[in-house]
Each structure stands twice: as structure tokens, then as C-alpha cells.
N, C-alpha and C positions, 0 to 999 in steps of 0.2 A: 264430657269436655275435660281434657287434661289440664291440670293446673300446676303452676310452679309451687315449690314449697312456701315461698313468700306469700303467694295468693291464698293458699290454703290456711296458713297461719293467720292471715288477716281475717279470713272468713270465719274462722273458729275462735277468734280472740274473745269476743263478748261472752261466749259460753264457757271458755276455758280459764278466763281470768276474772274471778269474782271481785266485788268491791271489798276493800278492807273494812273491818268493823268501825263504824263511826265516820268513815272517810267522807262521804258525800255531805253529811250534815256539817262537818268541819269546814269544807270548802264553801258550802252555801252560806254559812254565817259570815265568812270573810267576804264573799262575793256581794252579799247584801250591804255590808258596810262600804264596799267600794262603789256600788251602785248609788248609795245615798250621797256619796261625794261627787257624783256625776262622772265617774271614771270607768274605764273598761277593764276587762280581765284578759290576760294572755295565758293560754295553756301551752307549755312547751312539752313536746313529746305526747301529743294528744291522742295518738293512735287512731282508733275507730270512733273517737268522740265519746267514750264511756263517761267521762266527767263533764266535758264541755257542754254537751247537749243538755244535761240536767241543770247546769247553771243557767243556760240560756232559757230554759223552760220556766225558770223562776224570775225571768226579767232581766238578767245580767246581759250586758253587751260583751260578747266573747269572741276572741280570735283564737283559732287553734292552729298549731304548727307542728309538723312532723317530717322526718326525713324519709319515711316509707310511703312511696306512691300507692302501694297496695292498701295500706291502712287508710290513707286519705280517701281513696276511692270508696271504701266502705262508709267512712264518715259522711261523705257527700251524698251517698244514697240514703242515709238516715236523716240528714238535715241539710237542706240546700240553702238555708237562710244564714247560717253561720259562715263566716269567712275562714276558709281552710287554706293554709299556706304551706307549700312544700319548701322546707328550709332546714338547714343545719344549725343547731343551737350555738355552734362556735362562730358562725359567720352571719347569722340572721341580721337583717337591717330593714325594718318595716317603716322607718321614718316617722314613728309615733311613739308615744309613751303610754304606760298603763299604770293603774293604781294598784293592781295585784297581778303578780306573775306566779303561777303554780307549775311545779314540775313533778307530777304524780308518778306513782308506779315504778320508782327506782330508776327512771329514765336517765337521771344524771350519771348513773353508773356506767353508761356507755362511753363516758369520757375516760379513756384508758391511761392518759399520761397527765402529769402536772400542767403541761402546756395546754392540753385540751381542756382541762378543768378550769384553768384561769381564763382562757378565751371564752368559754361558756358563761362564766360568772360575770365577766366584763360585758358580754352581750346582754345579760339580764339587767345589769346596772344601767346600761345605756338606754334600755327600754322602760325603765321605771320612772314614774313621776317623782318629784322631790320628797313626797310623803308616801311613796309606794312601798308595798310589802312583797317580799319574796318568800315563797314556801317551797322547800325542798323535801321530798319524801325519799328516804334512803333505807336500805336494809341495815339492821343492827347485826353485825356479823356474828355468827355462831362459831366460835373457835373450835368447838367439838366437831361440827360439820366439816369445816375446812380441813381439820386434821384427818378426818375420815377419808376425805378426797385424796389425801397423800398416801392412803393405805387401801383398805378393802373396797371403798366405793369409787376410787378413781378410775374413770373410763368405763365403769360397769353400767350397762343399760338397766334402768328400772322402769317398770310399767307405771303409768299414771292412770287415773280413772278414764274409762272409755266414755266418749261423748258422741252425740248424734250429729251428723252433718246436716244443717238445716235445709240445704238445697236439695239433697238426694234422699234424706231419711236413713242413709246407711250409717252403721256404726264406724267410728274411727278409733282404732287402738293407738295409743301413744306410748312412747318410751323415750327417756332422756338419760344421757350419760354426761356427768360432770367431771372436770379435772380442775386442779388448782395449781397455780405457779406462785409460790411465796415471794420470789424475788421481785415480782412486779405487782403482786396482789391481784392477779388476774384469774378469775374463774371462767372457764369455757364450757359451754353446753353444746352437745350434738343432739338434735331431735329427730326422731323417726316416726312416721305415721303409716298405718295400714288401713285402707278402706275395705270393709267387709260387707258383702251383700247379704240378702235374706237367707241364702243357703249356707252362709258361713264361709264362703270362699273369699280369698283376698283378691280384689280386682284391681287394686292400684296401691303403690307404695311411694313414699317420699322420704328423702333425707335432706335436712336443711344444712346449709353451710354453717360451720361452727360459729357460735355467737359468743362474744367475749363481754364480760362485765368486770368493772373494777370494784374491788371490795374496799369500800371506804370505811375508815375507822374514825371514831368520835373526834379525837384531837386533830387528826388530819383535816377534817372538814372545818373545824373551828379556825385553824390556821389559814385555810384557803379563803374563807369568808373575810377574815380580818385583812389578809393580804390584798384582797381585791376591793377593799373600801366599804365593807358592809359592817353594820352594827348588829350583833346577834341579840334579838329580843327575847327569845325563849327556845328551849329544846325540849320536845315532848318525846315520850316513849311509846305513845299510841295516839290515835285520833280523839281520844276522850280527855286529852290534855293532862294525862298522868306523867309524872317525871320519868326520865330514863333510868332504868335499873338494869342489873345484870341479866334479868329475865326478859327484858323488852326485846321484841323481835323487829321493831321499827324504830327509826329516828325521823322526827318531823322537825325540821329547822325552820324558824320564822325569823327573818332578818329584814333590815332596811338600809338604804344608803346612809353613810355617815353624814 
């Protein structure tokens, strides 16, 4: 069966994107607190349900929303009891509020402009209870890596680890090429896959439409949260609640409505 690049990406997501260290326990702790208050959890950018399903398994009432129909299809096959909603984080309107909203896996970085960022944050605020908590997981930008994208690495395809396609058992070879546009802080990745059969022959190839991510810097995010009426409770450099340092690879923002 021929698949679109988007379908293949969704099918391979769970085995190609591992959990961040400490991530699930971090969200579980917040979800338990939310559950104790009798409130529900909203995951924005839920993808295939990697996080939402495990929160639900621990008793949390969870709603998951994503813009990718292909990702949501996988999520629904994994858990039919969770409410999965096809929606854009800039315009989502569920008509209800949540005690916890989480945006894992750098999904907020799909907001490429200040207008998109503000619309998304206003959506989150509108869906929070008065005592609700927002958690945003962002990449802590490596200036060295971004600089390399302006030089030797820019547009160059680099191999990722091969993975096995669960449906066919065939190996999938992956390669990604990144570029960076400093004037808009936009990183763009082009992904290619090759399906290889038992004899080592390439039987199918895919190239995905370029995917853009906004490279958010620390004080940019702080200004955005304050601009949209949030109070920043804490900023962590990892899911073990360590402070943000120069060596941190992640930013975990925890905020609430003012």
C-alpha cells in the first residue's frame, strides 16, 4: 500500500521520537494534582497520543488535539476512549476549560510569527480554569548548531538511525536536511525516507514537504507570556526541574493566568 509522507511519518512517530528524560513523570505529577481538583487535562499538539494516553492510563481525564489528521488516526487506533479533536491551536474553541494544558514536544514552535504565537497563547488562556496551569516545552536553541546551518550543515542531508516499519517489518532509512533563516528565526527541515526490503533493495521512497519551526529564545518567550496575560511560575532547563543553564537543551515553561 502506497502511503503519503504524512501517513508514513505518523506511523513511524512513536518509534522515531522517544520520550525526553523525566518527561512523563513530570506531566503525570501535574496531571494527578489536576485530577485531585476534579479538573481535566488538555494536550495541544498531541500527535499520536504519546503523552495523553499515559496520563489517561493513570486516571486523568484527557482531551487531545492536533492539526494532523494522520497523527490523530494513529491516536484513535491506540485509544478510542480519549476524546481526540482535530484543531488548530490558534483557533481552537472547545467550549470548556481545563485545569492543566500541556504543549509537549516543541509543538508551540510551529507558530512561526508573533501573530500566530499570540493567537495560540490566547487560545490556551481561554481554555484554562482560573487556577489552571500551562506548560510549554520548547527547544533551548543551540547557537552553535544554528550557526552551522548557515555554513557546512545548511541543506546537507544527514542520515538518522534506521528504524523498522512496524507494519511491514522492512527497514526505513531516514535522512534530514536543515536550513536556518536568521531574519525570521525559522529553521526548515526536509525529510526523506527509503523503504528497504529483505534483499536490500529500495522499494519505495518518500520526501516530505519542508517543515518549518520557529526558534524561540528565552526572553522572547517571557515577553510573549507576559503580553498575553500569563504569570510565569517557573522556567526549568529539563524535566527534572533543574534551572535553565547555558548547557540546557530544553526549556519547560510553567505559567498561569494573571
